[in-house]
N, CA, C and O atoms as a Tripos MOL2 file, in Angstrom:
@<TRIPOS>MOLECULE
protein
  312   311    78     0     0
PROTEIN
NO_CHARGES

@<TRIPOS>ATOM
      1 N           1.0280   -1.5900    0.2190 N.3       1 MET1
      2 CA         -0.5180   -0.4700   -0.2770 C.3       1 MET1
      3 C           0.7550    1.4190   -0.2650 C.2       1 MET1
      4 O           1.5850    1.6960    0.6000 O.2       1 MET1
      5 N           0.6050    1.7770   -0.7900 N.am      2 ASN2
      6 CA          1.1170    3.8030   -0.2040 C.3       2 ASN2
      7 C           0.5240    4.6950    0.4290 C.2       2 ASN2
      8 O          -0.3660    4.1900    1.1130 O.2       2 ASN2
      9 N           0.5660    5.4550    0.5030 N.am      3 CYS3
     10 CA          0.2370    7.2780    1.7660 C.3       3 CYS3
     11 C           0.6620    7.7170    0.7970 C.2       3 CYS3
     12 O           1.7080    7.5980    0.1580 O.2       3 CYS3
     13 N          -0.5980    8.4710    0.6770 N.am      4 ILE4
     14 CA         -0.8890    9.4020   -0.4330 C.3       4 ILE4
     15 C          -2.0800   10.6530    1.2910 C.2       4 ILE4
     16 O          -2.6420   10.4440    2.3660 O.2       4 ILE4
     17 N          -1.8370   11.5280    0.5710 N.am      5 PHE5
     18 CA         -2.4600   12.1670    2.0810 C.3       5 PHE5
     19 C          -2.9460   13.3720    0.3650 C.2       5 PHE5
     20 O          -2.1810   13.5300   -0.5860 O.2       5 PHE5
     21 N          -4.2550   13.9500    0.4820 N.am      6 VAL6
     22 CA         -5.5280   14.4260   -0.4090 C.3       6 VAL6
     23 C          -5.7520   15.7060   -0.0200 C.2       6 VAL6
     24 O          -5.6560   15.6590    1.2070 O.2       6 VAL6
     25 N          -5.9990   16.8430   -0.3460 N.am      7 GLN7
     26 CA         -6.1770   18.3710    0.6930 C.3       7 GLN7
     27 C          -7.5990   18.5370   -0.8060 C.2       7 GLN7
     28 O          -7.2920   18.6180   -1.9950 O.2       7 GLN7
     29 N          -9.4910   18.5520   -0.1160 N.am      8 LEU8
     30 CA         -9.8800   18.8350   -1.0080 C.3       8 LEU8
     31 C         -10.7640   19.9740   -0.1910 C.2       8 LEU8
     32 O         -11.3320   19.9150    0.8990 O.2       8 LEU8
     33 N         -10.6040   21.3680   -1.4790 N.am      9 ARG9
     34 CA        -11.4150   22.4970   -1.3370 C.3       9 ARG9
     35 C         -13.2240   22.1310   -2.1430 C.2       9 ARG9
     36 O         -13.6640   21.4730   -3.0850 O.2       9 ARG9
     37 N         -13.8630   23.1930   -0.8670 N.am     10 CYS10
     38 CA        -14.8490   22.2340   -1.7880 C.3      10 CYS10
     39 C         -15.9640   23.6850   -1.8690 C.2      10 CYS10
     40 O         -15.7410   24.8300   -1.4740 O.2      10 CYS10
     41 N         -16.9390   23.2390   -2.3920 N.am     11 LYS11
     42 CA        -17.6600   24.5710   -1.9390 C.3      11 LYS11
     43 C         -19.1590   24.7720   -1.1750 C.2      11 LYS11
     44 O         -20.1810   24.1130   -1.3660 O.2      11 LYS11
     45 N         -18.8930   26.1760   -0.0200 N.am     12 PRO12
     46 CA        -19.0190   26.9840    0.7710 C.3      12 PRO12
     47 C         -19.7710   26.4680    0.6430 C.2      12 PRO12
     48 O         -20.4080   26.4960   -0.4100 O.2      12 PRO12
     49 N         -20.3560   25.0710    2.5640 N.am     13 GLY13
     50 CA        -21.6240   24.8200    3.5600 C.3      13 GLY13
     51 C         -21.4940   22.8000    2.7930 C.2      13 GLY13
     52 O         -22.3480   21.9420    3.0190 O.2      13 GLY13
     53 N         -20.3070   22.5970    2.0060 N.am     14 THR14
     54 CA        -20.8290   21.6580    1.7610 C.3      14 THR14
     55 C         -20.0230   20.6770    1.9730 C.2      14 THR14
     56 O         -20.2240   19.5880    1.4350 O.2      14 THR14
     57 N         -18.7320   20.9450    2.9840 N.am     15 ALA15
     58 CA        -16.8330   20.6880    3.9700 C.3      15 ALA15
     59 C         -17.4480   19.1460    4.1740 C.2      15 ALA15
     60 O         -17.4370   18.0390    3.6350 O.2      15 ALA15
     61 N         -18.1060   20.0020    5.5760 N.am     16 TYR16
     62 CA        -18.8010   18.4380    6.8130 C.3      16 TYR16
     63 C         -19.5950   17.3090    5.3210 C.2      16 TYR16
     64 O         -19.1010   16.1830    5.2680 O.2      16 TYR16
     65 N         -20.9390   17.6850    4.0250 N.am     17 LYS17
     66 CA        -20.5140   16.3350    3.6990 C.3      17 LYS17
     67 C         -19.8330   15.4510    3.4510 C.2      17 LYS17
     68 O         -19.6900   14.3100    3.8910 O.2      17 LYS17
     69 N         -19.2570   16.2210    2.4550 N.am     18 VAL18
     70 CA        -18.0350   15.9060    1.4380 C.3      18 VAL18
     71 C         -17.2880   14.3520    2.3900 C.2      18 VAL18
     72 O         -17.0600   13.2150    1.9780 O.2      18 VAL18
     73 N         -17.0440   15.1210    4.0590 N.am     19 ALA19
     74 CA        -16.2990   14.3360    4.4860 C.3      19 ALA19
     75 C         -17.5800   13.2830    5.4670 C.2      19 ALA19
     76 O         -17.6990   12.1270    5.8730 O.2      19 ALA19
     77 N         -17.9740   13.9560    5.4720 N.am     20 ASP20
     78 CA        -19.4010   12.4330    6.0290 C.3      20 ASP20
     79 C         -19.2980   11.0110    4.6650 C.2      20 ASP20
     80 O         -19.2430    9.7890    4.8060 O.2      20 ASP20
     81 N         -19.3070   11.8490    3.4630 N.am     21 THR21
     82 CA        -19.0040   11.2290    2.6140 C.3      21 THR21
     83 C         -18.4110    9.5760    2.2860 C.2      21 THR21
     84 O         -18.9140    8.4550    2.3430 O.2      21 THR21
     85 N         -17.1450   10.1020    1.9440 N.am     22 ILE22
     86 CA        -15.7580   10.5180    3.0510 C.3      22 ILE22
     87 C         -15.5580    9.2890    3.5090 C.2      22 ILE22
     88 O         -14.9730    8.2360    3.2560 O.2      22 ILE22
     89 N         -16.5040    9.9910    4.5440 N.am     23 TYR23
     90 CA        -16.1090    7.9760    6.3940 C.3      23 TYR23
     91 C         -17.2660    7.3930    5.4680 C.2      23 TYR23
     92 O         -16.9830    8.3170    4.7050 O.2      23 TYR23
     93 N         -18.2090    6.7930    4.8730 N.am     24 GLU24
     94 CA        -19.1210    5.9960    4.6220 C.3      24 GLU24
     95 C         -18.5400    5.4740    4.0250 C.2      24 GLU24
     96 O         -18.6630    4.2850    4.3200 O.2      24 GLU24
     97 N         -17.7030    5.6500    3.0420 N.am     25 ARG25
     98 CA        -17.1170    5.0920    1.8690 C.3      25 ARG25
     99 C         -15.8050    4.0380    2.6940 C.2      25 ARG25
    100 O         -15.7200    3.0390    1.9790 O.2      25 ARG25
    101 N         -14.7650    3.9010    3.9270 N.am     26 GLU26
    102 CA        -14.5170    3.7210    3.7020 C.3      26 GLU26
    103 C         -12.6540    3.2440    2.7570 C.2      26 GLU26
    104 O         -12.1350    2.1620    2.4820 O.2      26 GLU26
    105 N         -12.1030    5.0540    2.5000 N.am     27 ILE27
    106 CA        -11.4770    4.8410    1.5030 C.3      27 ILE27
    107 C         -10.7530    5.3670    1.9470 C.2      27 ILE27
    108 O          -9.5460    5.1860    1.7840 O.2      27 ILE27
    109 N         -11.4810    6.5200    2.9340 N.am     28 ALA28
    110 CA        -10.1180    6.9890    4.4580 C.3      28 ALA28
    111 C          -9.5110    6.5820    5.5630 C.2      28 ALA28
    112 O         -10.2260    6.3600    6.5400 O.2      28 ALA28
    113 N          -7.8070    6.3570    5.6860 N.am     29 SER29
    114 CA         -7.8460    6.0660    6.9090 C.3      29 SER29
    115 C          -7.9780    6.7520    8.0710 C.2      29 SER29
    116 O          -8.3210    6.1200    9.0700 O.2      29 SER29
    117 N          -7.7100    8.2900    8.1680 N.am     30 GLU30
    118 CA         -7.7100    9.4890    8.3970 C.3      30 GLU30
    119 C          -9.0020   11.0410    8.0350 C.2      30 GLU30
    120 O          -9.1600   10.6590    6.8760 O.2      30 GLU30
    121 N          -9.3040   11.4610    8.0610 N.am     31 VAL31
    122 CA        -10.1560   12.4970    7.8760 C.3      31 VAL31
    123 C          -9.9850   13.4410    9.1270 C.2      31 VAL31
    124 O         -10.0100   13.1590   10.3250 O.2      31 VAL31
    125 N          -9.6760   15.5080    8.0250 N.am     32 TYR32
    126 CA         -9.6500   16.6260    8.9240 C.3      32 TYR32
    127 C         -10.1480   17.1130    8.2440 C.2      32 TYR32
    128 O         -10.5420   16.7710    7.1300 O.2      32 TYR32
    129 N         -10.2450   18.2060    8.9020 N.am     33 SER33
    130 CA        -10.9530   20.1860    8.7930 C.3      33 SER33
    131 C          -9.4550   20.7340    8.9880 C.2      33 SER33
    132 O          -8.8470   20.5540   10.0430 O.2      33 SER33
    133 N          -8.9550   21.3570    7.9850 N.am     34 THR34
    134 CA         -8.0990   21.8650    7.9770 C.3      34 THR34
    135 C          -8.7600   23.4950    7.5930 C.2      34 THR34
    136 O          -9.9180   23.6170    7.1930 O.2      34 THR34
    137 N          -7.6690   24.8870    7.8190 N.am     35 SER35
    138 CA         -7.9740   25.8790    7.2710 C.3      35 SER35
    139 C          -7.1640   26.1590    7.0950 C.2      35 SER35
    140 O          -6.1800   25.7720    7.7250 O.2      35 SER35
    141 N          -7.1150   27.2190    5.8760 N.am     36 GLY36
    142 CA         -5.8930   27.8430    4.9520 C.3      36 GLY36
    143 C          -6.6090   27.1710    4.0180 C.2      36 GLY36
    144 O          -7.6660   26.7290    4.4660 O.2      36 GLY36
    145 N          -6.3100   26.8420    2.3780 N.am     37 GLU37
    146 CA         -6.8080   27.0850    1.7060 C.3      37 GLU37
    147 C          -8.0450   25.9550    0.9640 C.2      37 GLU37
    148 O          -8.8400   25.8220    0.0340 O.2      37 GLU37
    149 N          -7.5320   25.3810    2.0660 N.am     38 PHE38
    150 CA         -8.0270   23.6360    1.3480 C.3      38 PHE38
    151 C          -8.8550   23.5240    2.5930 C.2      38 PHE38
    152 O          -8.6420   24.2460    3.5670 O.2      38 PHE38
    153 N         -10.0840   22.3410    2.5480 N.am     39 ASP39
    154 CA        -10.6690   23.0270    3.9420 C.3      39 ASP39
    155 C         -10.9530   21.0680    4.6020 C.2      39 ASP39
    156 O         -11.3440   20.8010    5.7380 O.2      39 ASP39
    157 N         -10.5890   19.9270    3.4210 N.am     40 LEU40
    158 CA        -10.2000   18.3580    4.6500 C.3      40 LEU40
    159 C          -9.5360   18.2110    3.5850 C.2      40 LEU40
    160 O          -9.7400   18.4070    2.3880 O.2      40 LEU40
    161 N          -8.4370   17.7100    4.4160 N.am     41 LEU41
    162 CA         -6.7650   16.6700    4.5800 C.3      41 LEU41
    163 C          -7.1490   15.3150    4.5030 C.2      41 LEU41
    164 O          -7.6650   14.9110    5.5450 O.2      41 LEU41
    165 N          -7.0000   13.9620    3.0140 N.am     42 LEU42
    166 CA         -7.5270   12.8400    3.8370 C.3      42 LEU42
    167 C          -5.9610   12.2150    3.7630 C.2      42 LEU42
    168 O          -5.0640   12.6010    3.0140 O.2      42 LEU42
    169 N          -5.9260   11.5440    4.3840 N.am     43 LYS43
    170 CA         -4.7970   10.1690    4.5120 C.3      43 LYS43
    171 C          -5.3070    8.9420    3.4930 C.2      43 LYS43
    172 O          -6.5350    9.0190    3.4580 O.2      43 LYS43
    173 N          -5.0060    8.2280    2.9490 N.am     44 LEU44
    174 CA         -5.6360    7.5840    2.4220 C.3      44 LEU44
    175 C          -4.0940    6.7350    1.9930 C.2      44 LEU44
    176 O          -3.0650    7.4100    1.9410 O.2      44 LEU44
    177 N          -4.0330    4.8110    1.6180 N.am     45 TYR45
    178 CA         -3.5850    4.2450    1.2680 C.3      45 TYR45
    179 C          -4.2370    3.5200    0.4950 C.2      45 TYR45
    180 O          -5.3330    2.9770    0.6380 O.2      45 TYR45
    181 N          -2.6830    3.5400   -1.3060 N.am     46 VAL46
    182 CA         -3.7870    3.0370   -2.0170 C.3      46 VAL46
    183 C          -3.3700    1.9610   -2.7310 C.2      46 VAL46
    184 O          -2.5240    2.3000   -3.5590 O.2      46 VAL46
    185 N          -3.5390    1.1720   -2.7420 N.am     47 PRO47
    186 CA         -2.9200   -0.5400   -2.9950 C.3      47 PRO47
    187 C          -1.6470    0.0420   -4.2200 C.2      47 PRO47
    188 O          -1.7230    1.1060   -4.8350 O.2      47 PRO47
    189 N          -0.5980   -0.9150   -4.3300 N.am     48 LYS48
    190 CA          1.1110   -0.2480   -4.7910 C.3      48 LYS48
    191 C           0.5770   -0.7490   -6.8250 C.2      48 LYS48
    192 O           1.0140   -0.3220   -7.8930 O.2      48 LYS48
    193 N          -0.4350   -1.7230   -6.5200 N.am     49 ASP49
    194 CA         -0.3570   -1.6970   -8.5400 C.3      49 ASP49
    195 C          -1.5800   -1.1540   -8.5160 C.2      49 ASP49
    196 O          -1.9300   -1.3510   -9.6800 O.2      49 ASP49
    197 N          -2.3510   -0.6780   -8.0610 N.am     50 ALA50
    198 CA         -3.1890    0.8970   -8.3000 C.3      50 ALA50
    199 C          -2.7240    2.3970   -9.3210 C.2      50 ALA50
    200 O          -1.8790    3.0940   -8.7590 O.2      50 ALA50
    201 N          -2.9690    2.6650  -10.0440 N.am     51 ASP51
    202 CA         -2.2150    4.5330  -10.7050 C.3      51 ASP51
    203 C          -3.3330    5.0670  -10.1260 C.2      51 ASP51
    204 O          -4.5100    4.9770  -10.4760 O.2      51 ASP51
    205 N          -2.4690    6.0470   -8.5250 N.am     52 VAL52
    206 CA         -2.0770    6.8300   -7.9360 C.3      52 VAL52
    207 C          -4.0880    7.4890   -8.5980 C.2      52 VAL52
    208 O          -5.0190    6.9670   -7.9870 O.2      52 VAL52
    209 N          -4.4050    8.3810   -9.5760 N.am     53 GLY53
    210 CA         -5.1560    9.5300   -9.8180 C.3      53 GLY53
    211 C          -6.3260    9.4710  -10.4580 C.2      53 GLY53
    212 O          -7.3160   10.2030  -10.4590 O.2      53 GLY53
    213 N          -5.8960    7.9410  -11.2960 N.am     54 LYS54
    214 CA         -7.7510    6.8790  -11.6130 C.3      54 LYS54
    215 C          -8.2120    6.1490  -10.5140 C.2      54 LYS54
    216 O          -9.3590    5.7060  -10.5770 O.2      54 LYS54
    217 N          -7.3110    5.8690   -9.1880 N.am     55 TYR55
    218 CA         -8.5210    6.5210   -7.9960 C.3      55 TYR55
    219 C          -8.7260    6.5470   -7.0110 C.2      55 TYR55
    220 O          -9.3370    5.9750   -6.1090 O.2      55 TYR55
    221 N          -7.2900    8.3950   -7.5440 N.am     56 ILE56
    222 CA         -8.8450    9.3640   -6.8650 C.3      56 ILE56
    223 C          -9.3210    9.6350   -7.6090 C.2      56 ILE56
    224 O         -10.2760    9.9420   -6.8940 O.2      56 ILE56
    225 N          -9.7140    9.9110   -8.7120 N.am     57 ASN57
    226 CA        -10.9410    9.9160   -9.6780 C.3      57 ASN57
    227 C         -11.9980    9.5480   -8.9940 C.2      57 ASN57
    228 O         -12.7130   10.2740   -8.3030 O.2      57 ASN57
    229 N         -12.1240    8.1540   -9.2300 N.am     58 ASP58
    230 CA        -13.0240    7.2120   -8.9890 C.3      58 ASP58
    231 C         -13.6820    7.0390   -7.6200 C.2      58 ASP58
    232 O         -14.8770    6.7630   -7.5170 O.2      58 ASP58
    233 N         -12.6430    7.2570   -6.2770 N.am     59 ASN59
    234 CA        -13.2910    7.0300   -5.1500 C.3      59 ASN59
    235 C         -13.3250    8.5620   -4.6570 C.2      59 ASN59
    236 O         -13.6400    8.9390   -3.5280 O.2      59 ASN59
    237 N         -13.1030    9.0150   -5.2720 N.am     60 ILE60
    238 CA        -13.2390   10.4450   -4.1310 C.3      60 ILE60
    239 C         -13.7220   12.0140   -5.1320 C.2      60 ILE60
    240 O         -14.7150   12.6660   -4.8100 O.2      60 ILE60
    241 N         -12.9750   12.3410   -6.1310 N.am     61 LEU61
    242 CA        -14.0800   13.3920   -7.1920 C.3      61 LEU61
    243 C         -14.2630   13.1350   -7.6480 C.2      61 LEU61
    244 O         -13.7400   13.4610   -8.7140 O.2      61 LEU61
    245 N         -15.7240   11.7120   -7.6410 N.am     62 ASP62
    246 CA        -16.7320   12.1210   -8.5330 C.3      62 ASP62
    247 C         -17.7650   12.2600   -6.5780 C.2      62 ASP62
    248 O         -18.6960   11.4890   -6.3420 O.2      62 ASP62
    249 N         -17.3830   13.1430   -5.7080 N.am     63 ILE63
    250 CA        -18.0150   13.5020   -4.8050 C.3      63 ILE63
    251 C         -19.1830   15.2530   -5.0100 C.2      63 ILE63
    252 O         -18.5780   16.3210   -5.1080 O.2      63 ILE63
    253 N         -20.5000   15.2440   -5.0350 N.am     64 GLU64
    254 CA        -20.7040   16.5710   -5.0010 C.3      64 GLU64
    255 C         -19.8770   16.6920   -4.1560 C.2      64 GLU64
    256 O         -19.3810   15.8240   -3.4390 O.2      64 GLU64
    257 N         -19.5720   18.4290   -4.2250 N.am     65 GLY65
    258 CA        -19.4340   19.4950   -3.6520 C.3      65 GLY65
    259 C         -17.4290   20.2000   -3.3340 C.2      65 GLY65
    260 O         -17.0040   21.2080   -2.7690 O.2      65 GLY65
    261 N         -17.0160   19.5080   -3.7520 N.am     66 ILE66
    262 CA        -15.0570   19.2040   -4.3160 C.3      66 ILE66
    263 C         -15.1200   20.0980   -5.5810 C.2      66 ILE66
    264 O         -15.8200   20.1760   -6.5900 O.2      66 ILE66
    265 N         -13.6100   20.9970   -4.8200 N.am     67 THR67
    266 CA        -14.1700   22.0130   -5.9030 C.3      67 THR67
    267 C         -12.2480   21.6540   -6.9150 C.2      67 THR67
    268 O         -12.0430   21.8070   -8.1190 O.2      67 THR67
    269 N         -11.2010   21.1720   -5.8170 N.am     68 ARG68
    270 CA        -10.8120   21.3580   -6.3490 C.3      68 ARG68
    271 C          -9.8820   20.2450   -5.3480 C.2      68 ARG68
    272 O         -10.4990   20.0050   -4.3100 O.2      68 ARG68
    273 N          -8.4900   19.4920   -5.4410 N.am     69 SER69
    274 CA         -7.8610   19.1160   -5.0610 C.3      69 SER69
    275 C          -6.1010   18.1950   -4.9380 C.2      69 SER69
    276 O          -5.7380   17.2960   -5.6950 O.2      69 SER69
    277 N          -5.8070   18.4080   -4.5140 N.am     70 PHE70
    278 CA         -4.5260   18.4590   -4.5470 C.3      70 PHE70
    279 C          -3.3160   17.2910   -3.7360 C.2      70 PHE70
    280 O          -3.4760   17.0770   -2.5340 O.2      70 PHE70
    281 N          -2.6610   16.8990   -4.1560 N.am     71 THR71
    282 CA         -1.9700   15.2190   -4.3010 C.3      71 THR71
    283 C          -0.5450   15.0410   -3.8200 C.2      71 THR71
    284 O           0.4710   15.0240   -4.5150 O.2      71 THR71
    285 N          -0.6650   14.8960   -2.3410 N.am     72 THR72
    286 CA          0.7960   14.5010   -2.0320 C.3      72 THR72
    287 C           0.9930   13.0670   -2.0730 C.2      72 THR72
    288 O           0.2030   12.1630   -1.8020 O.2      72 THR72
    289 N           2.5970   13.0190   -2.5930 N.am     73 MET73
    290 CA          2.9250   11.1440   -2.5030 C.3      73 MET73
    291 C           3.6640   11.2610   -1.6600 C.2      73 MET73
    292 O           4.0870   12.3990   -1.4540 O.2      73 MET73
    293 N           4.2360    9.9210   -0.6350 N.am     74 THR74
    294 CA          5.3790    9.9990   -0.3930 C.3      74 THR74
    295 C           6.0980    8.6190   -0.7120 C.2      74 THR74
    296 O           5.7950    7.6200   -1.3640 O.2      74 THR74
    297 N           7.3110    9.0680    0.1320 N.am     75 PHE75
    298 CA          7.7110    7.5730   -0.1680 C.3      75 PHE75
    299 C           8.3670    7.1560    1.3300 C.2      75 PHE75
    300 O           7.5900    6.2800    1.7090 O.2      75 PHE75
    301 N           9.2280    7.2970    2.2140 N.am     76 LYS76
    302 CA          9.5480    6.4730    2.9110 C.3      76 LYS76
    303 C           8.9190    6.7190    3.7980 C.2      76 LYS76
    304 O           8.4450    7.8450    3.6430 O.2      76 LYS76
    305 N           8.6060    6.2550    4.7550 N.am     77 ALA77
    306 CA          8.5320    6.6810    7.0380 C.3      77 ALA77
    307 C           9.7670    6.7480    7.3110 C.2      77 ALA77
    308 O          10.7820    6.2970    6.7780 O.2      77 ALA77
    309 N           9.5150    7.4870    8.3830 N.am     78 PHE78
    310 CA         11.0800    7.7710    9.3650 C.3      78 PHE78
    311 C          10.7090    7.4930   10.3400 C.2      78 PHE78
    312 O          11.4530    7.5390   11.3190 O.2      78 PHE78
@<TRIPOS>BOND
     1     1     2 1
     2     2     3 1
     3     3     4 2
     4     3     5 am
     5     5     6 1
     6     6     7 1
     7     7     8 2
     8     7     9 am
     9     9    10 1
    10    10    11 1
    11    11    12 2
    12    11    13 am
    13    13    14 1
    14    14    15 1
    15    15    16 2
    16    15    17 am
    17    17    18 1
    18    18    19 1
    19    19    20 2
    20    19    21 am
    21    21    22 1
    22    22    23 1
    23    23    24 2
    24    23    25 am
    25    25    26 1
    26    26    27 1
    27    27    28 2
    28    27    29 am
    29    29    30 1
    30    30    31 1
    31    31    32 2
    32    31    33 am
    33    33    34 1
    34    34    35 1
    35    35    36 2
    36    35    37 am
    37    37    38 1
    38    38    39 1
    39    39    40 2
    40    39    41 am
    41    41    42 1
    42    42    43 1
    43    43    44 2
    44    43    45 am
    45    45    46 1
    46    46    47 1
    47    47    48 2
    48    47    49 am
    49    49    50 1
    50    50    51 1
    51    51    52 2
    52    51    53 am
    53    53    54 1
    54    54    55 1
    55    55    56 2
    56    55    57 am
    57    57    58 1
    58    58    59 1
    59    59    60 2
    60    59    61 am
    61    61    62 1
    62    62    63 1
    63    63    64 2
    64    63    65 am
    65    65    66 1
    66    66    67 1
    67    67    68 2
    68    67    69 am
    69    69    70 1
    70    70    71 1
    71    71    72 2
    72    71    73 am
    73    73    74 1
    74    74    75 1
    75    75    76 2
    76    75    77 am
    77    77    78 1
    78    78    79 1
    79    79    80 2
    80    79    81 am
    81    81    82 1
    82    82    83 1
    83    83    84 2
    84    83    85 am
    85    85    86 1
    86    86    87 1
    87    87    88 2
    88    87    89 am
    89    89    90 1
    90    90    91 1
    91    91    92 2
    92    91    93 am
    93    93    94 1
    94    94    95 1
    95    95    96 2
    96    95    97 am
    97    97    98 1
    98    98    99 1
    99    99   100 2
   100    99   101 am
   101   101   102 1
   102   102   103 1
   103   103   104 2
   104   103   105 am
   105   105   106 1
   106   106   107 1
   107   107   108 2
   108   107   109 am
   109   109   110 1
   110   110   111 1
   111   111   112 2
   112   111   113 am
   113   113   114 1
   114   114   115 1
   115   115   116 2
   116   115   117 am
   117   117   118 1
   118   118   119 1
   119   119   120 2
   120   119   121 am
   121   121   122 1
   122   122   123 1
   123   123   124 2
   124   123   125 am
   125   125   126 1
   126   126   127 1
   127   127   128 2
   128   127   129 am
   129   129   130 1
   130   130   131 1
   131   131   132 2
   132   131   133 am
   133   133   134 1
   134   134   135 1
   135   135   136 2
   136   135   137 am
   137   137   138 1
   138   138   139 1
   139   139   140 2
   140   139   141 am
   141   141   142 1
   142   142   143 1
   143   143   144 2
   144   143   145 am
   145   145   146 1
   146   146   147 1
   147   147   148 2
   148   147   149 am
   149   149   150 1
   150   150   151 1
   151   151   152 2
   152   151   153 am
   153   153   154 1
   154   154   155 1
   155   155   156 2
   156   155   157 am
   157   157   158 1
   158   158   159 1
   159   159   160 2
   160   159   161 am
   161   161   162 1
   162   162   163 1
   163   163   164 2
   164   163   165 am
   165   165   166 1
   166   166   167 1
   167   167   168 2
   168   167   169 am
   169   169   170 1
   170   170   171 1
   171   171   172 2
   172   171   173 am
   173   173   174 1
   174   174   175 1
   175   175   176 2
   176   175   177 am
   177   177   178 1
   178   178   179 1
   179   179   180 2
   180   179   181 am
   181   181   182 1
   182   182   183 1
   183   183   184 2
   184   183   185 am
   185   185   186 1
   186   186   187 1
   187   187   188 2
   188   187   189 am
   189   189   190 1
   190   190   191 1
   191   191   192 2
   192   191   193 am
   193   193   194 1
   194   194   195 1
   195   195   196 2
   196   195   197 am
   197   197   198 1
   198   198   199 1
   199   199   200 2
   200   199   201 am
   201   201   202 1
   202   202   203 1
   203   203   204 2
   204   203   205 am
   205   205   206 1
   206   206   207 1
   207   207   208 2
   208   207   209 am
   209   209   210 1
   210   210   211 1
   211   211   212 2
   212   211   213 am
   213   213   214 1
   214   214   215 1
   215   215   216 2
   216   215   217 am
   217   217   218 1
   218   218   219 1
   219   219   220 2
   220   219   221 am
   221   221   222 1
   222   222   223 1
   223   223   224 2
   224   223   225 am
   225   225   226 1
   226   226   227 1
   227   227   228 2
   228   227   229 am
   229   229   230 1
   230   230   231 1
   231   231   232 2
   232   231   233 am
   233   233   234 1
   234   234   235 1
   235   235   236 2
   236   235   237 am
   237   237   238 1
   238   238   239 1
   239   239   240 2
   240   239   241 am
   241   241   242 1
   242   242   243 1
   243   243   244 2
   244   243   245 am
   245   245   246 1
   246   246   247 1
   247   247   248 2
   248   247   249 am
   249   249   250 1
   250   250   251 1
   251   251   252 2
   252   251   253 am
   253   253   254 1
   254   254   255 1
   255   255   256 2
   256   255   257 am
   257   257   258 1
   258   258   259 1
   259   259   260 2
   260   259   261 am
   261   261   262 1
   262   262   263 1
   263   263   264 2
   264   263   265 am
   265   265   266 1
   266   266   267 1
   267   267   268 2
   268   267   269 am
   269   269   270 1
   270   270   271 1
   271   271   272 2
   272   271   273 am
   273   273   274 1
   274   274   275 1
   275   275   276 2
   276   275   277 am
   277   277   278 1
   278   278   279 1
   279   279   280 2
   280   279   281 am
   281   281   282 1
   282   282   283 1
   283   283   284 2
   284   283   285 am
   285   285   286 1
   286   286   287 1
   287   287   288 2
   288   287   289 am
   289   289   290 1
   290   290   291 1
   291   291   292 2
   292   291   293 am
   293   293   294 1
   294   294   295 1
   295   295   296 2
   296   295   297 am
   297   297   298 1
   298   298   299 1
   299   299   300 2
   300   299   301 am
   301   301   302 1
   302   302   303 1
   303   303   304 2
   304   303   305 am
   305   305   306 1
   306   306   307 1
   307   307   308 2
   308   307   309 am
   309   309   310 1
   310   310   311 1
   311   311   312 2
@<TRIPOS>SUBSTRUCTURE
     1 MET1         2 RESIDUE 1 A MET
     2 ASN2         6 RESIDUE 1 A ASN
     3 CYS3        10 RESIDUE 1 A CYS
     4 ILE4        14 RESIDUE 1 A ILE
     5 PHE5        18 RESIDUE 1 A PHE
     6 VAL6        22 RESIDUE 1 A VAL
     7 GLN7        26 RESIDUE 1 A GLN
     8 LEU8        30 RESIDUE 1 A LEU
     9 ARG9        34 RESIDUE 1 A ARG
    10 CYS10       38 RESIDUE 1 A CYS
    11 LYS11       42 RESIDUE 1 A LYS
    12 PRO12       46 RESIDUE 1 A PRO
    13 GLY13       50 RESIDUE 1 A GLY
    14 THR14       54 RESIDUE 1 A THR
    15 ALA15       58 RESIDUE 1 A ALA
    16 TYR16       62 RESIDUE 1 A TYR
    17 LYS17       66 RESIDUE 1 A LYS
    18 VAL18       70 RESIDUE 1 A VAL
    19 ALA19       74 RESIDUE 1 A ALA
    20 ASP20       78 RESIDUE 1 A ASP
    21 THR21       82 RESIDUE 1 A THR
    22 ILE22       86 RESIDUE 1 A ILE
    23 TYR23       90 RESIDUE 1 A TYR
    24 GLU24       94 RESIDUE 1 A GLU
    25 ARG25       98 RESIDUE 1 A ARG
    26 GLU26      102 RESIDUE 1 A GLU
    27 ILE27      106 RESIDUE 1 A ILE
    28 ALA28      110 RESIDUE 1 A ALA
    29 SER29      114 RESIDUE 1 A SER
    30 GLU30      118 RESIDUE 1 A GLU
    31 VAL31      122 RESIDUE 1 A VAL
    32 TYR32      126 RESIDUE 1 A TYR
    33 SER33      130 RESIDUE 1 A SER
    34 THR34      134 RESIDUE 1 A THR
    35 SER35      138 RESIDUE 1 A SER
    36 GLY36      142 RESIDUE 1 A GLY
    37 GLU37      146 RESIDUE 1 A GLU
    38 PHE38      150 RESIDUE 1 A PHE
    39 ASP39      154 RESIDUE 1 A ASP
    40 LEU40      158 RESIDUE 1 A LEU
    41 LEU41      162 RESIDUE 1 A LEU
    42 LEU42      166 RESIDUE 1 A LEU
    43 LYS43      170 RESIDUE 1 A LYS
    44 LEU44      174 RESIDUE 1 A LEU
    45 TYR45      178 RESIDUE 1 A TYR
    46 VAL46      182 RESIDUE 1 A VAL
    47 PRO47      186 RESIDUE 1 A PRO
    48 LYS48      190 RESIDUE 1 A LYS
    49 ASP49      194 RESIDUE 1 A ASP
    50 ALA50      198 RESIDUE 1 A ALA
    51 ASP51      202 RESIDUE 1 A ASP
    52 VAL52      206 RESIDUE 1 A VAL
    53 GLY53      210 RESIDUE 1 A GLY
    54 LYS54      214 RESIDUE 1 A LYS
    55 TYR55      218 RESIDUE 1 A TYR
    56 ILE56      222 RESIDUE 1 A ILE
    57 ASN57      226 RESIDUE 1 A ASN
    58 ASP58      230 RESIDUE 1 A ASP
    59 ASN59      234 RESIDUE 1 A ASN
    60 ILE60      238 RESIDUE 1 A ILE
    61 LEU61      242 RESIDUE 1 A LEU
    62 ASP62      246 RESIDUE 1 A ASP
    63 ILE63      250 RESIDUE 1 A ILE
    64 GLU64      254 RESIDUE 1 A GLU
    65 GLY65      258 RESIDUE 1 A GLY
    66 ILE66      262 RESIDUE 1 A ILE
    67 THR67      266 RESIDUE 1 A THR
    68 ARG68      270 RESIDUE 1 A ARG
    69 SER69      274 RESIDUE 1 A SER
    70 PHE70      278 RESIDUE 1 A PHE
    71 THR71      282 RESIDUE 1 A THR
    72 THR72      286 RESIDUE 1 A THR
    73 MET73      290 RESIDUE 1 A MET
    74 THR74      294 RESIDUE 1 A THR
    75 PHE75      298 RESIDUE 1 A PHE
    76 LYS76      302 RESIDUE 1 A LYS
    77 ALA77      306 RESIDUE 1 A ALA
    78 PHE78      310 RESIDUE 1 A PHE
């Protein structure tokens, strides 16, 4: 499994609904509300053989209320 972090910007008033949908899908190990440019921060474990972009597109970006995403790939835990 590859650990990635995804930040999401949501339409005003939809962050909690987006977070609830992600939680219900059981695809994120952690979901945080954040301040700043993005509204939510997700920690995901993507299967090693999966295409990360397609995985995010198919499992996250189809959720109503998301306007932008920013993905950070990880390489090694210390």
